[in-house]
GUVEX-595537 format. One line per 10 residues: number of its first residue (from 0); their letters; for each residue x, y, z of N, C-alpha, C. Coordinates in pm, 1 decimal. Atoms other than C-alpha are relative to their C-alpha. Example, Ala and Ser with C-alpha at 12.3 -4.5 7.8 and 13.67 -1.06 7.14 Angstrom:
0> as> 89.0 -119.0 0.0 1230.0 -450.0 780.0 90.0 120.0 0.0; -82.0 -119.0 -6.0 1367.0 -106.0 714.0 -77.0 109.0 73.0
//
This chain:
0> mdmkleivvv> 123.6 73.4 24.0 177.5 2086.8 -1328.2 3.4 -133.1 74.0; 8.9 129.3 -67.2 71.3 1797.7 -1105.3 -23.8 -111.0 -102.0; 22.9 120.5 80.5 91.7 1455.4 -1267.7 -15.8 -116.9 95.1; 29.1 100.6 -100.5 -74.4 1201.9 -1042.2 -28.3 -134.3 -66.0; 27.4 134.1 50.5 -62.2 829.6 -1110.8 -140.6 -40.2 41.9; 142.1 23.2 -26.0 -430.0 740.1 -1139.7 -43.1 -143.4 -28.2; 47.4 130.5 45.9 -468.3 408.4 -1324.0 117.7 -89.3 -37.8; -90.1 103.1 49.2 -269.9 88.9 -1373.5 -85.5 -102.8 -73.6; 74.3 98.0 79.3 -393.8 -144.0 -1650.3 65.6 -136.3 15.3; -49.2 136.0 -22.8 -358.8 -515.9 -1576.9 -62.4 -92.5 -104.5
10> pvsdvdrakd> 54.4 87.8 104.6 -394.8 -769.3 -1863.7 -46.1 -133.9 56.0; 56.2 125.9 -49.9 -621.2 -1064.8 -1785.5 -65.5 -76.6 -114.3; 61.4 83.6 103.0 -762.1 -1355.3 -1984.5 -148.0 -24.9 26.6; 138.7 25.8 -38.3 -1088.9 -1399.1 -1793.0 -44.4 113.7 91.1; 36.6 -121.9 -72.7 -1251.6 -1074.7 -1683.6 -79.0 -31.9 126.1; 81.0 32.4 -118.0 -1506.8 -1228.6 -1448.4 84.4 -65.4 109.1; -88.0 63.7 -98.6 -1242.2 -1443.8 -1280.4 86.3 104.9 70.6; -81.4 -105.9 -59.0 -1020.6 -1139.5 -1229.7 -82.9 89.2 91.9; 88.3 -82.1 -82.6 -1312.2 -937.1 -1098.4 -28.8 -69.1 132.5; 28.2 74.6 -122.5 -1398.6 -1209.7 -848.0 123.0 -2.0 91.6
20> fytalgwrld> -122.5 7.3 -78.3 -1035.4 -1236.0 -736.7 26.7 131.0 72.6; -36.3 -129.1 -60.9 -973.6 -865.6 -677.6 -106.1 50.1 97.8; 102.8 -44.2 -95.4 -1307.2 -791.4 -514.4 1.2 -87.0 125.7; -12.5 85.9 -118.3 -1253.7 -1093.1 -284.2 110.8 48.2 92.6; -106.2 -57.2 -82.9 -939.5 -913.2 -164.3 -48.5 121.9 78.3; 52.5 -117.6 -66.3 -1164.7 -631.4 -46.5 19.5 127.2 -79.2; -18.2 -117.6 83.6 -1085.8 -399.9 -336.2 -136.2 50.8 -46.3; 128.1 -61.5 35.8 -1367.3 -158.1 -416.2 -25.3 -11.9 -149.7; 40.3 4.2 140.3 -1552.9 -217.1 -743.2 -55.1 136.6 -37.8; 39.3 -134.8 41.2 -1575.8 124.4 -909.5 -87.5 0.1 -124.5
30> adiapdedfr> 73.9 0.3 127.0 -1709.5 31.7 -1251.2 12.0 -136.3 -66.8; -0.3 117.6 86.8 -1801.7 -257.9 -1478.3 -88.9 36.8 -118.1; 72.1 -58.1 113.2 -1898.1 -114.3 -1815.5 31.5 -79.6 -126.2; -16.2 75.3 123.9 -1955.8 -311.0 -2137.1 -94.3 58.0 -105.4; 87.8 -60.1 100.8 -2092.1 -91.5 -2417.7 -35.5 -94.6 -114.0; 32.1 103.3 98.4 -2073.1 -391.4 -2652.0 74.6 -126.7 38.4; -56.1 129.9 -38.8 -1965.2 -757.0 -2646.9 150.4 -8.4 -19.2; -143.8 2.8 26.8 -1612.9 -673.3 -2765.7 79.2 98.5 85.1; -71.0 -100.1 -80.5 -1530.2 -402.7 -2512.3 -61.8 6.2 139.4; 46.1 -3.5 -139.1 -1553.0 -415.8 -2133.8 109.8 58.4 87.4
40> vvqvtppgsp> -94.8 -64.7 -90.6 -1385.9 -204.7 -1864.9 -45.1 -22.3 143.6; 25.2 19.2 -142.7 -1369.1 -306.5 -1498.8 107.1 79.1 76.1; -94.1 -75.9 -81.8 -1211.6 -72.3 -1244.0 -19.7 -37.2 146.5; 0.6 29.4 -143.2 -1120.1 -169.4 -886.9 107.1 85.3 66.9; -94.7 -82.8 -74.0 -935.4 21.2 -615.3 36.2 -68.7 131.1; -41.0 57.5 -128.3 -727.1 -126.2 -331.1 -40.3 91.2 116.0; 39.6 -82.8 -113.8 -835.4 -7.7 15.8 104.7 106.5 32.1; -89.0 -109.5 -35.7 -687.5 333.3 93.4 86.9 52.3 -111.9; -87.4 -40.0 110.0 -527.0 371.7 -250.7 -59.6 116.2 -79.5; 47.8 -106.1 88.8 -551.8 695.4 -453.3 1.2 -41.5 -146.7
50> asvifgtsvt> -6.1 50.9 137.1 -474.9 493.7 -769.3 -83.8 -126.7 -12.4; 87.8 114.0 25.1 -699.7 230.4 -926.3 60.6 -93.5 -104.9; -43.1 101.9 95.1 -660.1 -80.2 -1142.6 -113.4 -24.6 -98.7; 97.7 29.3 104.5 -836.2 -140.7 -1473.6 41.2 -128.0 -72.9; -17.8 115.8 86.4 -873.6 -468.4 -1661.9 -129.9 -18.8 -76.5; 122.5 20.6 76.0 -1124.1 -595.7 -1912.6 27.3 -63.6 -134.6; -9.7 50.9 136.0 -1176.5 -683.0 -2277.3 36.3 113.6 -93.2; -45.5 -100.7 96.8 -989.2 -487.3 -2547.1 44.2 129.6 67.0; -52.8 -120.6 -64.2 -832.3 -248.1 -2294.8 152.5 5.2 -4.6; -145.0 3.1 12.9 -469.8 -355.8 -2354.0 39.8 -110.5 -96.4
60> dqapgsaqgl> -55.7 102.4 88.0 -260.2 -548.2 -2605.3 102.6 -87.1 72.1; -94.7 80.4 -75.6 -35.9 -687.5 -2332.1 -52.9 -142.0 19.1; 38.5 138.8 -23.5 -35.2 -1064.5 -2280.6 -48.8 -15.8 143.8; 46.9 23.4 -137.2 -237.6 -1179.2 -1978.6 111.6 -51.8 89.7; -102.4 41.1 -95.2 -12.1 -1213.8 -1676.1 133.3 68.9 -16.6; -130.2 -62.3 26.7 263.3 -991.6 -1816.1 27.9 122.6 86.8; -24.0 -113.5 -89.5 218.2 -709.2 -1562.4 72.5 -51.1 124.6; -81.5 44.2 -112.8 490.0 -753.3 -1300.1 53.7 121.7 76.2; -59.3 -107.8 -79.0 637.3 -547.1 -1018.6 -98.4 107.9 37.5; 100.5 -95.2 -44.9 313.3 -380.2 -911.6 6.1 6.2 152.5
70> ylvvddieaa> -25.3 -13.6 -143.4 347.3 -239.6 -560.2 -116.8 60.7 75.2; 96.5 -52.6 -94.9 107.0 -186.5 -273.9 75.7 25.9 130.0; -67.6 -37.0 -123.6 219.0 -13.4 45.6 -91.5 -27.3 118.2; 74.8 27.9 -122.5 107.8 -130.2 390.4 83.0 45.0 119.3; -75.1 -40.1 -119.0 200.8 -27.8 744.1 24.0 -116.0 96.0; -26.0 118.8 -81.0 199.8 -382.7 887.2 3.0 -120.2 -94.8; -14.8 102.8 102.0 336.6 -648.0 652.3 -52.9 -135.5 47.3; 45.7 130.1 -49.3 253.2 -944.4 875.4 -152.7 -5.0 7.7; 146.4 -5.1 -0.1 -108.8 -835.6 925.6 -53.2 -6.5 -142.3; 41.1 4.5 140.6 -134.0 -780.1 549.5 11.2 -141.6 -54.8
80> hdellrrgad> -15.5 139.2 42.6 -0.7 -1132.3 489.2 -117.7 -83.9 46.5; 109.7 79.6 -54.7 -264.3 -1280.2 717.3 -132.7 31.8 -69.2; 124.5 -37.5 66.7 -542.6 -1083.7 549.2 -5.4 -56.0 -141.7; -2.9 56.2 136.0 -435.4 -1185.2 198.3 -22.2 -150.6 2.2; 18.2 144.2 -11.6 -415.0 -1546.6 308.1 -145.7 -34.0 28.3; 140.6 23.3 -35.7 -761.7 -1528.0 461.9 -92.0 24.9 -118.9; 83.6 -35.5 114.4 -899.8 -1374.7 142.3 32.2 -80.9 -125.3; -23.6 92.5 109.8 -753.5 -1644.8 -82.2 103.3 41.5 -101.7; -98.4 -47.8 98.0 -461.9 -1463.2 -246.7 126.0 -85.9 -6.0; -117.6 86.8 -4.1 -196.6 -1726.5 -152.1 129.7 81.1 -5.9
90> psdvfhdagg> -121.2 -82.6 2.5 75.7 -1473.8 -64.3 125.0 -79.3 34.9; -127.2 57.6 -42.7 442.6 -1558.9 -27.0 19.7 28.1 148.8; -40.1 -37.7 -134.6 601.7 -1557.1 314.4 60.8 140.7 -3.8; -65.0 -131.3 -10.3 726.6 -1218.1 433.0 150.9 -20.6 -15.9; -144.3 10.4 18.8 1087.7 -1155.5 328.8 63.4 138.9 0.6; -76.7 -123.1 16.8 1359.9 -892.1 325.3 121.4 -33.0 -85.5; -113.7 19.2 89.2 1666.5 -842.6 106.6 130.0 0.0 80.2; -127.4 9.0 -71.2 2016.6 -936.3 218.7 76.8 131.8 -4.2; -70.1 -127.7 11.3 2142.5 -599.9 96.1 -64.7 113.5 75.2; 67.7 -100.6 -80.0 1883.6 -404.0 287.6 -53.0 119.1 -76.1
100> vfhhagaear> 50.9 -111.3 80.2 1794.1 -173.0 -0.6 -94.9 -56.2 -105.1; 101.5 54.5 89.8 1470.7 -252.6 -186.0 17.8 -152.5 -3.7; -28.6 143.1 9.1 1506.9 -612.2 -314.1 43.0 -34.3 -141.3; -47.6 44.4 130.6 1674.7 -797.6 -597.6 -115.3 -59.5 -81.7; 97.4 66.6 86.3 1488.5 -941.8 -894.6 -11.8 -146.8 38.2; 21.3 140.2 -29.8 1337.9 -1284.7 -850.8 19.2 -29.2 147.1; -22.7 38.5 -139.3 1441.3 -1466.9 -536.1 144.6 21.6 42.5; -139.9 -23.4 -33.3 1805.0 -1354.9 -542.7 11.9 85.5 126.8; -30.1 -71.3 -124.9 1932.5 -1240.3 -199.5 -123.6 16.2 88.7; 122.2 -8.4 -79.9 1586.4 -1300.0 -51.9 21.0 -74.2 132.5
110> vpgpdpqrgs> -18.8 57.1 -133.4 1595.0 -1363.8 323.7 -137.0 -14.2 66.7; 131.5 18.4 -62.8 1293.8 -1514.1 506.6 -20.2 93.1 119.0; 37.4 -82.1 -114.1 1112.1 -1295.6 756.3 9.8 148.1 -28.9; -7.9 -144.3 18.7 1066.8 -920.5 791.6 140.2 51.6 29.7; -127.4 -64.9 -31.0 1361.2 -683.4 813.4 27.3 -12.3 150.2; -27.2 24.2 -141.9 1535.2 -765.3 1145.5 -22.6 122.3 88.9; 24.3 -122.1 -76.7 1518.8 -402.3 1258.2 -140.4 56.2 -25.2; 134.6 -42.8 41.6 1170.7 -372.6 1107.7 3.7 143.6 -53.2; -16.2 -132.8 55.9 1298.9 -68.1 924.0 -102.2 27.4 -108.3; 94.2 -39.8 103.7 1059.5 122.9 705.3 60.6 -25.6 -137.6
120> ygsflsfsdp> -37.6 32.3 138.5 1078.1 17.7 335.2 68.1 -136.2 -12.8; -87.2 115.5 8.1 1258.9 -306.7 425.2 -64.7 -137.3 -4.0; 65.7 131.0 -5.5 995.8 -584.9 439.5 -101.9 -13.4 -112.7; 80.4 21.5 120.0 805.8 -740.4 150.0 -74.3 -132.9 5.5; 57.4 129.0 36.9 575.9 -1015.9 31.6 -52.3 14.2 -141.5; 49.7 -3.7 137.2 440.4 -1109.8 -308.7 -122.2 -89.6 -14.3; 110.0 88.5 38.5 128.3 -1258.7 -463.2 -32.4 26.1 -145.6; 37.6 -13.1 140.7 -15.0 -1311.0 -809.2 -149.5 -19.8 -15.1; 140.8 24.6 30.4 -362.8 -1292.8 -958.5 -10.3 -129.2 -82.0; 12.9 128.7 70.3 -505.6 -1595.7 -1144.9 74.0 -7.6 -133.4
130> dgngwflqei> -74.3 0.1 126.3 -329.9 -1488.5 -1469.0 150.0 4.7 20.5; -143.0 -10.4 -27.3 7.4 -1446.9 -1298.2 52.5 141.6 3.4; -46.2 -137.0 -19.9 18.2 -1067.6 -1283.9 55.5 11.8 142.0; -71.7 7.0 -125.8 266.8 -1007.2 -1004.7 -5.6 126.3 83.2; 10.6 -110.1 -95.5 211.9 -786.5 -700.9 98.7 -20.4 114.6; -78.9 -0.1 -122.6 441.0 -695.0 -411.5 -68.1 90.7 101.3; 35.4 -89.8 -108.5 351.6 -548.3 -75.6 129.4 41.6 68.0; -117.6 -54.6 -68.6 608.6 -324.8 93.3 -46.6 70.6 126.2; 36.4 -63.5 -126.8 592.8 -219.0 457.5 70.9 134.9 12.1; -54.9 -133.8 -21.8 639.0 156.5 504.2 -69.8 59.0 121.6
140> ttrlpgrldp> 56.1 -57.3 -122.5 591.6 302.2 850.3 41.1 145.2 18.8; -48.3 -138.3 -7.8 796.2 622.9 823.1 58.7 36.9 -134.9; -48.9 -42.2 130.5 858.7 811.2 500.9 136.2 68.3 11.5; -126.6 -71.4 6.0 1204.8 930.3 404.4 -25.1 149.0 -20.6; 18.6 -144.3 16.6 1250.7 1308.9 418.1 -13.4 38.9 -146.5; 19.5 -51.8 134.7 1125.8 1489.5 111.0 -85.7 -84.9 -89.6; 79.2 87.0 84.9 911.6 1204.1 -13.3 -144.0 48.3 -16.9; 135.1 -53.6 8.4 586.5 1390.0 51.5 3.8 151.0 15.0; 9.7 -145.3 -7.6 485.0 1753.5 14.6 -44.3 40.0 141.0; 38.4 -36.9 -135.9 485.9 1904.4 366.9 -118.9 94.5 5.4
150> astsfasaed> 114.8 -91.1 2.3 218.1 2150.0 256.6 -130.5 -73.7 -29.3; 118.4 76.3 36.5 -19.9 1870.2 164.1 -10.3 -122.9 89.4; 23.5 113.8 -88.1 -158.7 1627.1 422.3 -136.4 -57.4 -33.0; 126.9 61.2 34.9 -426.4 1380.3 322.8 0.6 -146.1 42.8; 16.1 138.9 -38.5 -561.8 1040.3 420.4 -100.7 -63.3 -94.5; 82.0 64.1 102.4 -711.1 793.3 177.7 -126.5 -63.2 56.3; 116.4 65.8 -59.2 -957.4 641.4 424.5 -6.4 31.6 147.9; 14.3 -18.6 -143.7 -1092.9 662.0 777.5 96.9 -91.2 75.5; -91.8 92.4 -64.9 -882.2 356.2 865.5 142.9 53.2 -4.0; -132.3 -58.6 14.8 -569.8 530.1 735.5 19.7 111.9 102.4
160> lagalrrtaa> -7.0 -109.0 -98.1 -642.8 836.8 949.1 3.9 -54.9 142.3; 2.1 58.3 -134.4 -722.4 621.2 1252.7 137.0 -56.7 37.2; -133.6 52.9 -26.1 -386.5 446.2 1221.5 99.0 110.9 30.9; -88.9 -114.1 -24.9 -207.1 780.9 1201.2 -26.1 61.3 136.7; 33.6 -55.0 -131.2 -393.5 903.7 1508.3 51.5 -89.2 112.9; -51.3 90.4 -102.3 -296.8 592.9 1703.8 151.0 17.5 17.3; -145.2 -20.9 -8.4 71.2 642.6 1618.3 30.8 134.1 66.1; -20.7 -131.7 -58.7 42.6 1009.7 1709.9 -26.8 -1.4 149.6; 33.1 8.4 -142.7 -122.9 929.9 2042.3 112.5 -67.1 77.9; -110.2 68.3 -67.9 155.7 688.5 2130.1 121.3 91.7 12.4
170> ahgehearig> -114.1 -92.2 -4.2 423.5 943.7 2040.2 -25.5 114.6 97.7; 32.6 -109.3 -91.4 240.4 1213.9 2235.8 9.4 -46.2 145.5; -17.1 53.8 -134.1 230.3 987.3 2540.3 145.1 2.6 43.3; -143.6 -7.0 -30.4 610.0 963.7 2521.5 43.2 144.9 22.2; -29.9 -143.5 -15.7 626.2 1343.3 2482.5 -40.5 48.6 139.5; 44.6 -41.5 -132.6 421.1 1396.8 2800.6 85.4 -62.7 109.9; -88.9 63.6 -97.7 641.6 1146.9 2985.7 131.8 75.7 9.8; -126.0 -74.5 -0.8 948.6 1346.9 2883.4 -13.4 132.7 72.8; 15.5 -132.0 -63.6 806.5 1680.8 2997.5 -54.5 -11.2 142.1; 46.4 22.7 -135.1 658.1 1527.6 3310.4 -129.9 69.9 35.4
180> aedpnwpdwy> 126.8 -69.3 -25.2 318.7 1694.4 3272.1 -92.7 -21.5 -117.8; 95.1 4.3 109.6 1.7 1695.0 3067.0 24.5 117.4 -93.7; -22.6 -103.2 100.9 28.3 1892.1 2745.8 -133.2 64.3 -37.2; 128.5 -63.2 30.8 -259.2 2143.4 2724.7 -14.0 37.0 -147.9; 3.2 -36.1 142.2 -164.6 2222.1 2363.3 11.9 -124.3 -89.0; -13.5 124.1 76.4 -196.3 1861.7 2248.5 -58.1 7.1 -141.2; 47.5 -4.3 139.8 -410.8 1950.6 1941.3 105.9 54.5 -96.1; -106.1 -55.3 85.5 -125.7 2163.2 1803.1 111.2 -102.9 -20.9; -105.6 100.7 9.0 126.0 1887.2 1881.3 -42.4 -112.4 -93.7; 52.4 104.1 88.6 -93.9 1624.9 1714.7 8.6 44.1 -146.1
190> arylvseqag> 1.5 -49.0 138.2 -130.0 1840.7 1402.9 139.9 2.6 -58.7; -137.8 -5.5 49.8 245.1 1898.6 1373.0 54.5 -139.8 -24.5; -50.3 136.9 14.2 315.0 1527.9 1422.3 -59.5 -67.0 -123.7; 65.3 60.7 116.1 58.7 1414.2 1161.9 60.3 51.2 -129.8; -57.8 -58.5 121.5 201.2 1655.3 903.8 143.3 -47.0 -18.5; -140.7 40.0 11.9 563.5 1568.5 981.6 13.1 -146.6 -39.5; -6.1 142.2 34.5 493.3 1194.2 959.2 -23.2 -20.6 -149.2; 27.1 15.2 142.9 345.7 1227.8 611.1 111.0 58.9 -85.7; -100.4 -69.1 81.3 612.5 1468.8 488.1 138.9 -56.5 19.0; -132.4 52.4 -26.9 905.7 1278.8 639.5 92.4 104.5 59.5
200> tepps> -80.1 -103.7 -62.6 1022.5 1588.4 828.0 13.6 -27.2 149.9; -26.7 20.8 -141.9 1141.9 1622.0 1188.4 -128.8 17.6 80.8; 122.9 -12.3 -78.7 852.3 1551.5 1428.6 20.3 93.3 118.3; -15.8 -84.6 -119.9 779.8 1776.8 1727.3 63.3 -79.7 112.4; -68.4 67.8 -110.3 982.3 1696.9 2035.3 -86.3 -0.6 125.1
//
């Protein structure tokens, strides 16, 4: 049975302030429903995300600001930093961990700048909403083997697909340089590359 993470509930003290903050980040407003003055549900979705965020009135008993360690995945951590800064999120500087595996709690072993090899999974930044709910961004450019179902290929947005096509085109250009000729079967090669990239399996040569 599939069990897909669909919703994360974030506790806030001021619903309108939180709504303004998250929508200013470019997150899609899916719903704002208040059947009565004591109950309100607001749902927003980060760009390209299959999971959404809910906050509101009487939707959680958690203390405002107590949600920590919420993760968003991006394929360019420095571009994401610049966008968050432009949209008013006040992100931290990009950092990586001295140990090279995920990152320690707090600021322990935190090293300024992206991962020196720019390895997938190795670069981070953080930001908080007005209540102090804590978010991290993690740069992932290539998935580890087995992390995605090779029989299932999907893209959350047109921008996500466009990025995958650009990476595929660049890799295919290298492929044609290796074989020393144009590849008449490029659609098949593109398809295999797109699937392998998502599934973390060996790409076509």
